[in-house]
N, C-alpha and C positions, 0 to 999 in steps of 0.2 A: 453418501448422505441421502438416503432414499426419501426422506420426509421433507426435503426442502424444495422450493420452487426455484429452479435455476433459470436466470434471465441473462441472455447474452445480448449486449448492446454493441452494435457494429455500425457506428455513424460514419458519414463521409467526413474525412479529416479536413480541417480548415487549411487554407493556403498559408504557407510559411511566410514569416515576416523577417526581413533581412537583419533587423537590429537585435534579434534574440536567437539563442540556440534553439533548433527545432524541438528538442525534447521538452524545453520549458513551455513552448506553445502547446504541444501534445498533452502535457500533464495539466495545464491550465484548462484546456478544452475538456479533458476527462473529468476534472473536479466539477466543472459547471454541469456536466451530464449527471454526475452523481447527485448533486443537490436537486436537480430537476426530478430525478427518479425518486428521491426520498419523498417528494411531495405527491407521488402517484400511488403510494401504498401505505398501509397501516401496519405493516409487518416489521419484525426485526430484520435487519439487513446486514449481510457481510459484503461490503464493496471490495472487489478484488481486481487486480490487473489480469490481463488475459494469459499471462505466462506463469500461472500458478498450478501446482500439482498437489492434489489432495491425496494424502496417504491414509487418512482415516476420517471418521465422522467428527465434525467439529461443533456440533450443536451445543455441547456443554459450555461453550464460550459464554452463553447467555444465562448460565446458572448463577452468576453473581450480578448484583445490581450496578448498572451504569447507563448513562445516556449515550456516551461515545467511548469507544475503545480504540487504541492504536498500538503499534508495535515498536518497541525500543530495541536498540542493538547493544549487545554487551560490548563494553569498552575495554581496551582502546580500539577504535575503528575510525575510519574517515568520515563517518556520519553518526548522528545520535539516534535517528529513527529512520524507518522505511515506510513509505506511503502506499505500498502495494496492497495493504489490507487495512480497512477501517470498518469497524462494526458500529451499528447504530440501533437504538430503539426508537419507535415512533412517538417521540415526546417533543414538546415545544422547546425544551432546553436543547435537545439534539439539533433541531432545526436552526435555532439561533446560533449555536456553535458552528454549524456547517456554513451558514450564510456569512458569519464573520470570517471564517477560514477562507471562503471564496473571495470575499472582499479584499482581504490582506494579500491573497495570492495574485489577484488582478492588479493591485497596487504595485506589487513586486515586479510583475511582468512589465509594467510601464516605467518603473523607477529602478534602474539598475543599481544605484547606490544603496537604496533601501534593501533590495534583494541581497546584495553582496554582504551587507552587515550581518544578516542572519544565515546566509549560505556559508560564508567563510569564517568571519570573525566569531560567530556563535557556534559554528561547527555542525549545522544541520544539513548542509548540502542540498542539491536539487532545488526545486521550487515549491512543490507541495509540502515537502518536509520543512523547508525554511518557513513557509507560512504557518504550518502546524506549530513549529517551535515558537514563533512569535506570538501566536494566540495562546499557547500554553503558558508562556512566561509573562505576557502583558495583557491578555484579553480580559474583558470584564464579564464574560459569559458565565452564567450560573450552572452550566451543565456538570453532571457528575461524570468525571473522566477516569477511565481505567487504563493502566499501562500493562500490556502483555509484552512478553519478550519474543523477539523474532525466532529464536531457536525452536520454539514450540508452535508459533502461529504464523510465521512468515519467514521460514529459514532461508537466509541468504548465503552468499559465499563464505562469510565470516563464521557461519554456524554449521557448515556441512560435516565437519569432523565430529560434531557433538550431537547430531540428530539421533534420536532414539525412539522408543515406542510411544512416547508422549508427543512427538512432533506430528502436527496435523497437516500443515501446508508447507511446501517447499516452493520458494520463489525462483523459477528457472531463468534467472537474469544473468547478464554479463557473459562470462566465459562458458558457464554450463549451458546457457541457451544456445550459444554458437555451436557447441559440441553436438548437442542433440539435433539441431536443425541441419547440421552437416552430416549426420549419421555416424559419428565417430563411435568406436567401441567404448563401453564404460571403463573409466580409468581413474586412479588415484582417489582423492577425497570426493570426487564426483560420481564414483562408481555406483553406489546404491541408489541415489535419486535418478541417475541416468537409466538404470535398469527398470526402475518403476515407471519412468516416463515412457520407455519403449513398450513395456507391457501394456500400459494404459492406452497406447496408441497403436496396438495391434502388431508390433514388430517382434 
């Protein structure tokens, strides 16, 4: 993606709190940084986790109108959406959506019962995803929201056997992340994205 401005944010992580799972704190901290960054630019943004692999140019994501775009997972699966990619336009509606999302996320971090309702009962999993699900289903924000599918824009383990020439980003999470970080040979449904990861990292 030669025409984009790539910004890597590498903050000092916050100290863990005993009453919550470390990943929930990490993702709450990440979402807060994303909202702050949104206020520092007037550009279209693709917010992404650091374990993303770009297979091809994804600027066409903004060829359709939206304030906020997120990625949903083909069902059945243990979660409905994945928060590794969120796309925004520099609109007031997008900002209001993000601030509502952060507020709900922060409430969930403090209120375990509220979080569990959306994490398990509603099937959104995680904490950013649970907050996103809550805002999508109950929020009063007026943002124009678009749903992309993970297979094309944020391919996770569920999608690896279905990725094709339209797949833009692969989320190197869970098992595939462990395999590449440990230097394993490309194998099974992980074979093609693992090869791409090694090529892009000079192996």
